C-alpha positions in Angstrom: 0.0 0.0 0.0 1.2 3.5 -0.9 1.6 5.7 2.2 2.2 9.5 2.1 2.9 11.5 5.2 0.5 14.4 5.6 3.4 16.9 5.7 4.6 15.8 2.3 3.9 18.1 -0.7 3.1 16.3 -3.9 2.1 18.4 -6.9 -0.6 17.4 -9.3 0.7 15.2 -12.1 3.3 13.3 -10.1 3.0 9.5 -10.2 3.7 7.5 -7.1 4.1 3.7 -7.5 2.3 1.1 -5.5 3.8 0.3 -2.2 6.0 3.4 -2.1 6.2 5.4 1.1 6.7 9.1 1.1 8.0 10.4 4.5 7.7 13.7 6.3 8.3 17.0 4.4 9.1 15.5 1.1 8.5 17.8 -2.0 7.7 16.1 -5.3 7.2 18.1 -8.5 4.5 17.6 -11.1 6.6 15.8 -13.7 8.1 13.2 -11.4 7.5 9.5 -11.7 8.4 7.2 -8.8 8.3 3.5 -9.1 6.8 0.8 -6.9 8.1 -0.1 -3.4 10.4 2.9 -3.0 11.0 4.6 0.3 11.5 8.3 0.7 12.6 8.6 4.3 12.0 12.3 4.9 12.9 15.8 3.5 13.5 14.5 -0.1 13.2 17.0 -2.9 12.5 15.7 -6.5 11.8 18.0 -9.4 12.2 18.2 -13.3 11.2 15.2 -15.4 12.7 12.8 -12.9 11.9 9.1 -13.2 12.9 6.7 -10.4 12.9 2.9 -10.7 11.3 0.4 -8.4 12.7 -0.4 -5.0 14.9 2.6 -4.4 15.6 4.0 -0.9 16.2 7.7 -0.6 17.4 9.3 2.6 16.9 12.8 4.0 18.0 15.9 2.2 18.5 14.2 -1.1 17.8 16.6 -4.0 17.1 15.1 -7.5 16.4 16.6 -10.9 17.5 20.1 -9.8 18.7 22.4 -12.6 22.0 21.6 -14.2 24.9 23.7 -13.0 25.7 24.9 -16.4 25.9 28.5 -17.7 24.1 27.4 -20.9 20.9 26.4 -19.0 17.9 28.5 -19.8 15.2 26.9 -17.7 14.3 24.1 -20.1 12.4 21.1 -18.6 15.0 18.3 -18.8 15.3 14.8 -17.4 16.9 12.6 -14.7 16.5 8.8 -14.8 17.5 6.6 -12.0 17.3 2.8 -12.3 15.7 0.3 -9.9 17.2 -0.8 -6.6 19.4 2.3 -5.9 20.2 3.6 -2.5 20.8 7.3 -2.1 22.1 8.3 1.3 21.9 11.7 3.0 22.4 14.9 0.9 23.1 13.1 -2.4 22.5 15.5 -5.4 21.8 14.6 -9.0 21.1 17.2 -11.6 18.9 17.0 -14.7 20.5 17.2 -18.2 21.0 20.1 -20.5 19.5 20.5 -24.0 23.0 20.8 -25.4 24.0 17.5 -23.7 21.1 15.5 -24.8 18.6 16.6 -22.1 19.0 13.6 -19.8 21.2 12.4 -16.9 21.0 8.6 -16.5 21.9 6.5 -13.5 21.7 2.7 -13.7 20.4 0.1 -11.4 21.5 -1.0 -7.9 23.8 1.9 -7.4 24.9 2.8 -3.9 25.5 6.5 -3.4 26.9 7.5 0.0 26.3 10.9 1.6 27.0 14.1 -0.3 27.9 12.3 -3.5 27.0 14.2 -6.7 26.1 13.3 -10.3 26.4 16.3 -12.6 24.3 17.1 -15.6 24.3 14.8 -18.7 26.3 12.1 -16.9 25.7 8.5 -17.9 26.3 6.2 -15.0 26.2 2.4 -15.2 24.8 -0.4 -13.0 26.1 -1.6 -9.6 28.3 1.4 -9.0 29.4 2.6 -5.5 30.1 6.3 -4.9 31.7 6.8 -1.5 31.2 10.0 0.6 31.4 13.2 -1.4 32.4 11.4 -4.7 31.6 13.9 -7.4 31.1 13.8 -11.2 31.4 16.9 -13.3 29.0 17.2 -16.3 28.9 14.8 -19.2 30.9 12.0 -17.5 30.5 8.4 -18.6 30.8 5.8 -15.8 30.8 2.1 -16.5 29.2 -0.8 -14.6 30.7 -1.9 -11.2 32.8 1.2 -10.8 33.9 2.3 -7.3 34.7 5.9 -6.7 36.5 6.7 -3.4 35.5 9.3 -0.9 36.2 13.0 -1.7 37.2 12.1 -5.3 36.2 14.3 -8.2 35.9 13.3 -11.8 36.5 16.1 -14.4 33.7 16.9 -16.8 33.5 14.8 -20.0 35.8 12.1 -18.5 35.1 8.5 -19.2 35.6 5.7 -16.6 35.4 2.2 -17.9 33.7 -0.7 -16.3 35.0 -2.3 -13.1 37.4 0.6 -12.3 38.4 1.4 -8.7 39.2 5.1 -8.0 41.0 5.7 -4.7 40.0 8.3 -2.2 40.8 12.0 -2.5 41.6 11.7 -6.3 41.2 14.3 -9.0 40.5 12.2 -12.2 41.4 14.3 -15.3 41.8 11.6 -17.9 39.9 8.6 -19.1 40.4 5.4 -17.1 40.7 2.1 -18.9 38.2 -0.7 -18.0 39.5 -2.8 -15.0 41.9 0.0 -14.0 43.0 1.0 -10.5 43.8 4.7 -10.1 45.1 6.7 -7.1 46.9 9.8 -6.1 46.0 13.5 -5.8 45.9 13.8 -9.5 44.9 10.3 -10.4 47.4 8.0 -12.1 47.0 4.4 -13.2 48.5 2.1 -10.6 47.5 -1.2 -12.1 44.5 -3.4 -12.5 41.5 -3.7 -10.2 42.4 -7.4 -9.5 40.1 -7.7 -6.5 37.1 -6.5 -8.6 38.1 -8.8 -11.4 38.2 -11.8 -9.1 34.7 -10.8 -7.8 33.6 -10.9 -11.5 34.9 -14.5 -11.6 38.1 -14.0 -13.6 40.2 -17.2 -13.5 43.9 -17.2 -12.7 44.6 -17.8 -16.4 42.6 -14.8 -17.5 44.2 -12.6 -14.9 47.6 -13.6 -16.0 46.8 -12.8 -19.7 45.4 -9.4 -18.9 48.3 -8.6 -16.5 50.8 -9.5 -19.2 49.0 -7.3 -21.7 48.8 -4.4 -19.2 52.6 -4.6 -18.5 53.4 -4.6 -22.3 51.0 -1.6 -22.9 51.9 0.6 -20.0 55.4 -0.4 -18.9 57.0 -1.7 -22.1 59.8 0.0 -24.1 59.2 2.9 -26.4 56.5 5.6 -26.4 52.9 4.8 -25.6 51.6 5.2 -29.2 54.1 2.6 -30.4 53.2 0.1 -27.6 49.5 0.6 -28.3 50.0 -0.4 -31.9 52.2 -3.4 -31.0 49.6 -4.9 -28.6 46.6 -4.7 -30.9 46.8 -8.4 -31.9 46.4 -9.4 -28.2 42.7 -8.4 -28.4 42.0 -11.9 -29.6 43.5 -13.5 -26.5 40.8 -12.3 -24.0 37.6 -10.2 -24.1 38.9 -7.9 -21.3 41.9 -7.1 -23.4 39.6 -6.4 -26.4 37.4 -4.2 -24.2 40.4 -2.1 -23.0 41.7 -1.6 -26.5 38.3 -0.7 -27.8 37.8 1.8 -25.0 41.2 3.5 -25.8 40.3 3.5 -29.5 36.9 5.1 -28.9 38.5 7.9 -26.9 40.5 9.0 -30.0 42.6 11.9 -28.9 41.2 12.2 -25.4 43.5 12.4 -22.4 44.1 8.9 -20.9 45.0 8.3 -17.3 48.5 6.7 -17.4 51.0 5.4 -14.8 52.9 8.1 -13.1 56.2 6.7 -14.2 55.2 6.9 -17.9 56.1 10.6 -17.8 55.6 12.2 -21.1 56.2 9.1 -23.2 52.7 9.2 -24.9 
């Protein structure tokens, strides 16, 4: 049964799913759609064309669908979409998209967003991500599935982070991070592969050995990075993870790539 606290303010046109509970002092705008069996604990603010999937839990002082923090924004009604099964802890913020960026910010399913984390306008966030306290995305970021972003870390606008990446705490991420990468440092550098995450995704010892060997050749082999990248292209046939990393780099074209600190300017 749907329950709505008498102090909540729900504008005409909003859709509240079956079994959802809306707690004290929540404010829900007229273009909002909330799925079934969600729980809005208290003091939740949702506006714009925000759509929330089934089974989400949203804690106090979360603000969703608020205007994009972009100087190009002119008051257009844009969207925020959040997948099923997400948990948004206290004071999480997620902005709606901009017209120039496609008009929609998307967040996948089963994400866990700790307190004060932020998803900027036009971001595309995958499934099963974890954002630790105050993890922040600038606008237009692309975040893959199973990504972990450490506390107080910030990802620069337009940056891509591949699937199954782990970003350490207090990092500034300014370049694209390859799938399965592990990055750390004040200005994030690539420290290796997210082996723990790969094992959780059922990588065998044999697969891990292949991907590690490829990683060493690409990022720590002789010569400049561009030469090494060309030389390892045939290895894409050895493992799907290697193919995924190479495709990710190729799709980035001339974008900045997060590299190991000891790679210096050899790229």
